[in-house]
C-alpha positions as CSV (number, residue, x, y, z in Angstrom):
1,M,122.4,67.3,110.7
2,M,118.7,66.7,111.3
3,N,117.9,63.0,110.9
4,F,116.7,62.1,107.4
5,A,113.8,59.9,108.6
6,F,112.7,62.7,111.0
7,L,112.1,65.1,108.1
8,I,109.8,62.8,106.1
9,P,106.8,63.0,108.5
10,I,107.3,66.8,108.6
11,G,107.1,66.8,104.8
12,L,103.9,64.7,105.0
13,L,102.2,67.3,107.3
14,V,103.5,70.2,105.2
15,G,102.2,68.6,102.0
16,C,98.8,67.7,103.4
17,F,98.0,71.1,105.0
18,G,99.7,73.2,102.4
19,T,97.7,71.5,99.6
20,L,94.5,71.7,101.6
21,I,94.6,75.5,101.6
22,G,96.4,75.9,98.2
23,A,99.4,77.5,99.8
24,G,102.1,75.0,98.8
25,G,103.2,74.5,102.5
26,G,106.1,76.9,102.3
27,F,104.7,79.1,105.0
28,I,104.7,76.1,107.3
29,L,108.0,74.7,106.2
30,V,110.0,77.9,106.5
31,P,109.2,78.5,110.2
32,V,110.1,74.8,110.9
33,L,113.4,75.1,109.1
34,L,114.2,78.4,110.8
35,L,113.6,76.7,114.1
36,L,115.5,73.5,113.3
37,Y,118.4,75.3,111.8
38,P,118.8,78.7,113.6
39,H,122.3,79.4,112.2
40,E,121.5,78.6,108.6
41,N,121.6,81.4,106.0
42,P,118.2,82.7,104.7
43,D,119.0,81.8,101.1
44,V,119.6,78.2,102.1
45,I,116.3,78.0,104.0
46,T,114.3,79.6,101.2
47,G,116.0,77.5,98.6
48,I,115.1,74.3,100.4
49,S,111.6,75.5,100.9
50,L,111.0,76.4,97.3
51,A,112.3,73.1,96.1
52,V,110.0,71.2,98.4
53,V,107.1,73.5,97.4
54,F,107.7,72.5,93.8
55,F,107.3,68.8,94.6
56,N,104.3,69.5,96.9
57,S,102.5,71.7,94.3
58,L,103.2,69.2,91.5
59,S,101.8,66.3,93.5
60,G,98.8,68.3,94.7
61,S,98.0,69.7,91.2
62,I,97.7,66.2,89.8
63,T,95.0,65.5,92.3
64,Y,93.3,68.8,91.8
65,S,93.4,68.2,88.1
66,R,91.4,65.0,88.6
67,L,88.9,67.0,90.7
68,K,88.6,69.4,87.7
69,R,89.0,72.5,89.9
70,I,92.0,74.1,88.2
71,D,91.4,77.2,86.0
72,Y,94.2,76.4,83.5
73,K,93.7,79.4,81.3
74,S,94.0,81.9,84.1
75,G,96.6,79.9,85.9
76,I,99.0,79.8,83.0
77,I,98.7,83.6,82.5
78,F,99.3,84.3,86.2
79,A,102.2,81.8,86.4
80,I,104.0,83.4,83.6
81,A,103.6,86.8,85.4
82,T,105.1,85.4,88.6
83,M,108.4,84.3,86.9
84,P,110.2,87.7,86.7
85,G,109.4,88.4,90.3
86,S,110.4,84.9,91.3
87,I,113.8,85.3,89.8
88,I,114.5,88.6,91.5
89,G,113.2,87.4,94.8
90,S,115.4,84.3,94.8
91,L,118.5,86.5,94.1
92,T,117.6,89.1,96.7
93,T,117.4,86.7,99.7
94,S,121.2,86.1,99.8
95,Y,121.7,89.8,100.6
96,V,119.5,89.9,103.7
97,P,120.9,89.1,107.2
98,R,119.2,86.3,109.0
99,R,117.7,88.4,111.9
100,I,116.2,90.9,109.5
101,F,114.8,88.1,107.3
102,D,113.1,86.5,110.4
103,E,111.5,89.9,111.4
104,I,110.2,90.5,107.8
105,F,108.9,87.0,107.6
106,G,107.2,87.1,111.0
107,I,105.5,90.5,110.3
108,M,104.3,89.3,106.9
109,M,102.7,86.2,108.3
110,I,100.9,88.2,111.1
111,I,99.5,90.7,108.7
112,M,98.2,88.1,106.3
113,G,96.6,86.1,109.2
114,A,95.0,89.2,110.6
115,F,93.6,90.3,107.2
116,L,91.9,86.9,106.7
117,V,90.5,86.9,110.3
118,L,89.2,90.5,110.2
119,R,88.0,90.6,106.6
120,K,84.2,90.6,105.9
121,K,82.8,87.3,104.7
122,N,82.6,87.3,101.0
123,S,78.9,86.9,100.1
124,K,79.6,86.6,96.4
125,N,79.4,83.2,94.8
126,G,81.3,84.2,91.7
127,N,78.2,84.9,89.6
128,V,78.9,88.6,89.4
129,Q,78.0,91.1,86.8
130,I,80.5,91.1,84.0
131,K,82.2,94.5,83.7
132,K,84.0,95.9,80.7
133,N,87.4,94.3,80.0
134,Y,86.7,91.5,82.6
135,V,87.3,87.9,81.8
136,R,84.4,85.5,82.4
137,R,85.2,81.9,83.4
138,T,83.0,78.9,83.8
139,L,84.1,75.6,85.3
140,I,82.4,72.3,86.3
141,D,84.2,70.1,88.7
142,S,84.2,66.3,89.0
143,D,81.2,66.5,91.3
144,G,79.2,68.4,88.7
145,I,79.3,71.7,90.7
146,K,79.3,74.7,88.4
147,Y,81.4,77.8,89.1
148,V,80.9,81.0,87.3
149,Y,83.0,84.1,88.0
150,S,84.8,87.0,86.4
151,Y,87.9,89.1,87.1
152,N,90.1,91.9,85.9
153,P,93.1,90.3,84.2
154,V,95.3,93.4,84.6
155,I,94.9,93.2,88.4
156,G,95.5,89.5,88.3
157,I,98.8,89.9,86.4
158,V,100.1,92.8,88.6
159,L,99.3,90.8,91.7
160,S,101.1,87.8,90.3
161,V,104.3,89.7,89.7
162,I,104.2,90.9,93.3
163,V,103.4,87.4,94.6
164,G,106.3,86.0,92.5
165,F,108.8,88.3,94.2
166,L,107.5,87.9,97.8
167,S,107.1,84.1,97.5
168,S,110.7,83.5,96.3
169,F,112.2,86.1,98.6
170,L,110.5,84.5,101.7
171,G,110.5,80.9,100.3
172,I,106.9,80.5,101.1
173,G,105.6,79.6,97.6
174,G,103.1,82.4,97.4
175,G,99.8,80.6,97.9
176,I,99.2,82.4,101.2
177,I,99.1,85.6,99.3
178,H,97.6,84.4,96.0
179,V,94.6,82.5,97.5
180,P,93.2,85.5,99.4
181,A,93.9,87.7,96.4
182,L,92.1,85.4,94.0
183,V,89.1,85.1,96.3
184,N,88.8,88.7,97.5
185,L,90.1,90.8,94.6
186,L,89.4,88.5,91.6
187,N,86.1,86.9,92.6
188,F,87.4,83.3,92.4
189,P,85.4,80.7,94.3
190,V,87.6,79.4,97.2
191,H,87.9,75.9,95.9
192,I,88.9,77.1,92.4
193,A,91.3,79.6,94.0
194,T,93.1,76.9,96.1
195,A,93.4,74.5,93.2
196,T,94.5,77.2,90.6
197,S,97.0,78.7,93.1
198,H,98.6,75.2,93.5
199,F,98.9,74.9,89.7
200,I,100.6,78.4,89.6
201,L,103.0,77.3,92.3
202,V,104.4,74.5,90.2
203,M,105.9,77.0,87.7
204,M,106.7,79.7,90.2
205,S,108.5,77.5,92.6
206,F,110.3,75.7,89.7
207,T,111.6,79.1,88.5
208,G,112.9,80.1,91.9
209,S,114.5,76.7,92.5
210,I,116.4,76.8,89.2
211,V,117.9,80.1,90.3
212,H,119.0,78.5,93.6
213,L,120.3,75.5,91.7
214,F,122.6,77.7,89.6
215,D,123.9,79.7,92.5
216,G,124.8,76.6,94.4
217,V,122.3,76.9,97.3
218,L,120.4,73.7,96.7
219,T,123.5,71.5,96.9
220,K,123.9,72.6,100.5
221,G,120.5,71.2,101.4
222,F,120.1,68.3,99.0
223,L,119.5,65.6,101.7
224,K,116.9,67.8,103.5
225,I,115.1,68.4,100.2
226,A,115.0,64.7,99.4
227,A,113.5,63.7,102.8
228,L,111.0,66.5,102.8
229,A,110.0,65.9,99.2
230,I,109.2,62.2,100.0
231,G,106.8,63.4,102.7
232,V,105.1,66.1,100.6
233,I,104.6,63.9,97.6
234,F,102.5,61.5,99.8
235,G,100.9,64.3,101.9
236,A,99.7,66.5,99.0
237,P,97.1,64.1,97.5
238,I,95.7,63.7,101.0
239,G,95.3,67.5,101.4
240,A,93.6,67.8,98.0
241,M,91.1,65.1,98.8
242,L,90.3,66.7,102.2
243,S,89.7,70.0,100.5
244,K,86.8,68.3,98.7
245,K,85.1,67.6,102.1
246,L,85.7,71.0,103.8
247,K,83.8,74.3,103.3
248,G,85.6,77.2,101.7
249,Q,85.4,79.4,104.9
250,I,86.9,76.6,107.0
251,I,89.9,76.5,104.6
252,I,90.4,80.3,104.7
253,K,90.1,80.4,108.5
254,S,92.5,77.5,108.9
255,L,95.0,79.5,106.7
256,A,94.5,82.6,108.9
257,I,95.2,80.8,112.1
258,A,98.3,79.0,110.7
259,L,99.7,82.3,109.4
260,A,99.2,84.2,112.6
261,L,100.8,81.4,114.8
262,A,103.8,81.0,112.4
263,G,104.3,84.8,112.3
264,V,104.3,85.3,116.0
265,R,106.7,82.4,116.5
266,I,109.2,83.6,114.0
267,F,109.0,87.3,115.1
268,L,109.7,86.3,118.7
269,M,112.7,84.2,117.6
270,A,114.2,87.3,115.9
271,L,114.0,89.4,119.0
């Protein structure tokens, strides 16, 4: 068994970077767990990751709340939409062989990383023309910066259902999908997208973790979860504060690089 104390600093790094980009850290943690425990079943890996993502997103959301960057109205709607998919995704993982899971995970990471690198820079600042049936949102953060944006709520709900399934199936939390979707498809400013995504992750990861708790998966990784949770609880506030100092494009590019590297590594492991 991996040393308890060794997992705490891993959790610290996962919490810091995961919160920085609003992804919850699952996309970092799953590759690490796959590497450290090559013979463990996918449902155990994803169960541990989702539980740790819950603690990470909860801790990070508290800091983002103080920064006043969370769109609560939109976040609650999207979080509720993720729950059905999250339950189905958690139940599906146990039926997938480890090698196939690794291949799917690796390809998914590479595709997402490539999309973020190759996409055209979004020149919109969120102050877009309000179309029919669009929701308009206005937020002012703790620094007095005003964000005005609008989005199609139907697209947001459909995306959230898909994100809920993929996040629980892969154990990644969903932020790596939700943040780009919020920015590119729903016109969210990057900093609002990362903070709101983290808030959504709290309810989404909690739902998936409850499923794994009842099917007995979490009991197999309790000590690992405890060690990693200690690390992410301290790392998440650091990541949230760093996000205040970094430009949106830096956050997105950091996410893209991390995704691509993780994807290549896991895919090669599966071959």
